[in-house]
N, C-alpha and C positions, 0 to 999 in steps of 0.2 A: 074783440075776441083775442085771447092770448093763444096763439098756435105754437105748439112745441115742435122741436125737430122730430121728423118722422122716426118711428121705431122700425127695426129691421127684424127679419125672421130669426128666431132663437133668443131674442132678448127677453129678459124677465121684467115685468112691470107690476106695479102695485096700484090698486084702486084706492084713492085717498079716503073716500067716504066709508067703505066697508073694511078696508085694510087687507082685502084679499090679494093673493098673488096669482099672476097669470103669465103664460109664455106666449109670445107672439109667434104664430105659425106662418102666416103669409098675408099678402095683400090680395084682395079679391074685388069683384064688382057685384053690387046688388043688381040682380037681373032686371027688376022692374024699372029702376031709375038710372042704371049704369053709374051710380055713385060709388066712389072708392070706399072700401071697407077693410077692416082687419078681421082675420080669422084668428082666434086666440083660444088657449086651453086653460081652464081653471086648474091650478095645481092642487087644490084641496080635494077634488073628486074626479079629475081628469076629463071633464066634459068639455066639448067644443062649443064656442059661441061665435057669432058674427055681430059686429057693431060698426056703424058708419065711421069712417076715418076722422071726420070732424069731431065726433064725440070722444074718440080716444085721444085726440091731440089738443082738446080744449082745456086741459088742466085737470081732468078727472083722474088721469093715470100719470104715474111718474116712473121713470126708468130706475131699476134697481141695480146698483153697482155691487158686484160680489168680489 
């Protein structure tokens, strides 16, 4: 598994498969498993989502440098 450098709150990232852009809000815990997760916001429609940290850092998302 290729694990990237963790993202920090406020960073903009892009999902490689869909091309969508997202803003990292914070790191949280998934209550049922206590697994680390990212809370992030879709910049296309401003909805919030939660995804396990391992999925965010496995190469699906890249940091956007502006």
